N, C-alpha and C positions, 0 to 999 in steps of 0.2 A: 780353203773354196776356190772350185775357177766358175764361166762363166761362160759356160756355151754360145755364142749367136748365130741368131737367123735374123734376116728379114725374107718379110711374108707379104710380097704381093700381089691384093687382092680386084678384083672389080666388080661393083655389084649392080643389078638388073634389079633394085628393089624402085619400080614409082614414087616414091616417097626419101625424102633422104629420113636413116635411120643415125641413134648413134647409142655407142654401150663399142665393150671391151669384148676381143676375140680370146680367148684361152684353146691352144693349141698342147695336142696329144699328141707324144711317137709312140709307134711301138714300132719294135727289129723284128726281128724272122726266128728269132726265140724266144717272142715272149714278156720283154725285158721294154718297160716303156716309161716315157720321164716328159712330164711338161712343161708350158714357159711359166715361166714368173718375171709377168710383168705388175708396176706399178707404173701406171702411169696415168696420162690422162684419160680420156673416153674418146673413145674417136668417130667420123664425124662418117658414113658414107652416103655420097648420095646416088645417081642413078646414069652406070658406068664410065663413073667414074674411076680411076685405079688411088690407094688409097698406100698406103705404104709402111707394115707397124716391125720398128722393135723391135725379138725377144731372144728373152735367152731361158738358156737353158741347166737343170744341176753338171749332166755331164753328155760324154755323144756317144751315139750310136748310129754302127757301125754301116750297118747292111735292114737298114727303113723297110718296111715292108706297108706300114701305115701310117696314116695322118691325117686324125684329126680335126677339127674346128666347133666349139664350145661360139657362140653369138650370146651373150649377154645386156642388161640395158638398168643390172644393179641398183646399185641403186637412185639414179636416176628419175625424174619427175614424166608420168605418162604411164598409157599402153606395151606392155610388153608386147615386141614382137617377132618377125622372123628374118635371119635374112638369108637372100637368096645372091645366091654366088654364079656368076659369071666363069672367072676365070681368077685362077690363083695360081701361087709359084712360092717353094717355102723356098734359100738360099741359103748355103751356110758361110756366111760368114768367117769363119772359122779356118774350115777345105773348106776352097770356092770353086775347087773341079769334080764336084759332089756336086 
């Protein structure tokens, strides 16, 4: 079992602070899909502040055609909110040239 690590660098523009979890799904040109495996604590997203999140995938995809993010508060106390993304970058740590 090997893990392919990616670093998600995300900046949000919500007016108030949001706490929750990000799930990342990557799809290649052939339609193959992998989802992130993150067993971490909730991240805190503040307006115009960059957050870096390490995420792992059980396999690597060569030619990525689509990246999707899902924000969830899971079992955190409080109402559910959307996370408004201003900027996002997903960088492979195993293949930094990508």
